Structure formats: structure tokens, C-alpha cells
C-alpha positions as CSV (number, residue, x, y, z in Angstrom):
1,M,26.9,17.2,-51.7
2,T,27.9,13.7,-50.9
3,G,31.5,12.6,-51.3
4,F,32.6,9.2,-52.7
5,G,35.9,7.5,-52.9
6,I,36.9,4.3,-54.5
7,I,40.1,2.4,-53.8
8,E,41.5,-1.0,-54.6
9,F,43.1,-3.1,-51.9
10,S,45.4,-5.8,-53.2
11,N,48.4,-7.5,-51.7
12,N,48.1,-5.2,-48.7
13,K,48.5,-2.2,-50.9
14,L,46.0,0.7,-51.5
15,F,45.4,2.0,-55.0
16,Y,43.3,5.0,-56.0
17,V,40.5,4.4,-58.4
18,A,38.2,7.4,-58.4
19,S,36.7,10.0,-56.1
20,G,34.4,13.0,-56.3
21,C,31.2,14.4,-55.1
22,V,27.6,13.8,-56.0
23,K,25.7,17.1,-56.0
24,S,22.2,17.1,-54.6
25,G,21.2,20.2,-56.6
26,A,18.3,22.4,-55.8
27,G,14.7,21.7,-54.9
28,D,12.9,20.1,-52.0
29,L,14.4,17.4,-49.8
30,A,12.9,14.5,-51.8
31,T,14.3,15.9,-55.0
32,R,17.8,16.4,-53.5
33,L,17.8,12.9,-52.0
34,K,16.8,11.4,-55.3
35,A,19.7,13.2,-57.0
36,I,22.1,11.7,-54.4
37,L,20.6,8.2,-54.9
38,E,20.8,8.4,-58.7
39,G,24.4,9.8,-58.6
40,L,25.6,7.0,-56.3
41,N,23.8,4.4,-58.4
42,Q,25.9,5.7,-61.4
43,V,29.1,5.5,-59.3
44,I,28.3,2.0,-58.3
45,A,27.4,0.9,-61.8
46,A,30.6,2.5,-63.2
47,H,33.1,1.1,-60.7
48,A,31.5,-2.1,-59.4
49,P,32.7,-2.0,-55.8
50,G,32.4,-5.1,-53.8
51,E,31.7,-3.4,-50.5
52,V,30.7,0.0,-49.2
53,A,31.9,1.8,-46.1
54,V,30.1,4.9,-44.7
55,E,30.8,7.2,-41.9
56,K,28.4,7.2,-38.9
57,V,26.6,10.4,-38.3
58,F,27.9,12.5,-35.4
59,V,25.7,15.0,-33.6
60,N,27.0,18.6,-34.0
61,A,25.8,21.9,-32.8
62,N,23.3,22.4,-35.6
63,P,20.5,19.9,-35.4
64,Q,19.3,20.7,-39.0
65,S,22.8,19.9,-40.3
66,T,22.9,16.6,-38.4
67,L,19.4,15.7,-39.8
68,A,20.4,16.5,-43.4
69,L,23.6,14.5,-43.0
70,G,21.7,11.6,-41.7
71,Q,19.3,11.7,-44.5
72,A,22.0,11.8,-47.1
73,R,23.8,9.0,-45.3
74,G,20.6,6.9,-45.3
75,T,20.3,7.5,-49.0
76,A,23.9,6.3,-49.6
77,I,23.2,3.1,-47.5
78,C,20.1,2.5,-49.6
79,A,22.1,2.8,-52.9
80,A,24.5,0.2,-51.6
81,V,21.8,-2.2,-50.3
82,I,19.8,-1.9,-53.5
83,A,23.0,-2.9,-55.4
84,G,23.4,-5.9,-53.1
85,L,26.5,-4.6,-51.5
86,P,27.5,-5.2,-47.8
87,V,27.8,-1.9,-45.8
88,S,30.2,-1.3,-43.0
89,E,30.0,1.8,-40.8
90,Y,32.7,3.7,-39.0
91,T,32.8,6.7,-36.6
92,A,34.9,9.7,-37.6
93,L,37.1,8.8,-34.7
94,Q,37.8,5.3,-36.1
95,V,38.5,6.7,-39.6
96,K,40.9,9.4,-38.3
97,Q,42.7,6.9,-36.0
98,S,43.1,4.4,-38.9
99,V,44.3,7.0,-41.5
100,V,46.2,9.5,-39.4
101,G,46.9,7.6,-36.2
102,N,45.1,10.3,-34.2
103,G,41.3,10.1,-33.7
104,H,41.1,13.8,-33.2
105,A,43.1,14.8,-36.3
106,A,42.2,17.9,-38.2
107,K,40.4,17.7,-41.6
108,E,43.6,18.9,-43.3
109,Q,45.6,16.1,-41.7
110,V,43.2,13.5,-43.0
111,Q,43.4,15.1,-46.5
112,N,47.2,15.1,-46.4
113,M,47.4,11.4,-45.3
114,V,44.9,10.3,-47.9
115,K,47.0,12.1,-50.5
116,R,50.1,10.3,-49.3
117,L,48.6,6.8,-48.8
118,L,47.1,6.8,-52.3
119,S,50.0,8.7,-53.9
120,L,47.7,11.4,-55.3
121,P,49.2,14.3,-57.2
122,G,47.1,16.9,-55.3
123,D,44.8,17.2,-52.3
124,P,41.4,15.6,-52.9
125,A,38.3,17.7,-52.3
126,P,37.3,17.7,-48.6
127,D,34.2,15.5,-49.0
128,A,36.0,13.1,-51.4
129,A,39.0,12.9,-49.0
130,D,36.6,11.9,-46.2
131,A,35.1,9.2,-48.3
132,L,38.5,7.9,-49.4
133,A,39.6,8.0,-45.7
134,C,36.5,5.8,-44.8
135,A,37.4,3.4,-47.6
136,I,41.1,3.3,-46.3
137,C,39.8,2.6,-42.8
138,H,37.7,-0.3,-44.1
139,A,40.7,-1.7,-46.1
140,H,42.9,-1.5,-43.0
141,G,40.2,-3.6,-41.2
142,H,40.5,-6.2,-44.0
143,R,44.3,-6.2,-43.6
144,L,43.9,-7.0,-39.9
145,G,41.3,-9.6,-40.6
146,I,38.5,-7.7,-38.9
147,H,36.0,-8.1,-41.8
148,S,36.5,-11.8,-42.4
149,G,32.8,-12.2,-43.1
150,F,33.1,-10.1,-46.3
151,R,34.8,-10.9,-49.6
152,M,35.8,-8.1,-51.9
153,K,34.7,-8.2,-55.5
154,K,37.6,-7.0,-57.7
155,G,39.2,-5.7,-54.5
156,R,37.2,-2.4,-54.7
157,L,35.7,-0.5,-51.9
158,V,33.6,2.5,-52.0
């Protein structure tokens, strides 16, 4: 499963647009990656983001999980590049620091801050919250002028 989150950033304000998860389904690796690619292509076509932000892969205790995450992440980057979108990458530490103010924040803290920052009625699903947090981190970088080389199309980030 791959989370996605789309926000608008306008006049230094964040607005929720959409979020969810693309399910990779069953089957061999190639089939699951194709499902992720097609699902993200649909999200990009439906919401027309101007930029894409993705979280960098971290190495965890299970090498198989790290490899699978890297392959899904590569597929997400390919979906963005095929659509002609610029891609920015952030570490989990950068995302948590930007959203929560603590680079070692718990997943629940990130979820809660995403909910608050975007005025959501309920907690987003964990994978969607992570994706929204990454988009918020990217938008915060725009606010600070860090991404001066990019222009947002319709102010939307994915």
C-alpha cells in the first residue's frame, strides 16, 4: 500500500484536497508495482499537482521491508517524472521536524498534527497521514523560500 496526500498551499495557508492509499494488490512484484504506478497515475490525472514530495527510504531492521519500500518509492518517483512533475525528497526526520517540531516524533503525533494543520474532522489513515506530512514539509519549505527553483501549478502538492 502506498499513501498519497494532496494539499494546496496558498497565501501561506495549507488546505486539504485529498488523501488515501493506493493498494498494490496481490501477485508478483511486477504486478504490484504496476498497480501502484497505475493508481498514482490516476491520482495525478485527477488532481493535477504541480510538484511531488516523497519521503526518502530509511534502513530498518528488516532488509526485505526496506527493499519493498524502496521499490514502491521508485515507482512513485517514476509516476511523477512521467507526468513531468518535479520531485523533492525529504527524510522522515525532516518531515517530523517540519510538521511536529520534533524529528523523533511518534507516528501518532504526526497524525494528530496533520489533522490539526489541515483542519481535518478525523485522523487520516497512517500512510495517508505520512504522505500529507511530507506535502506539508514541502510547503513549509516553499514558505521559507527553500524551493525557489520550483513553481506550483494550481498551488497543489502531492
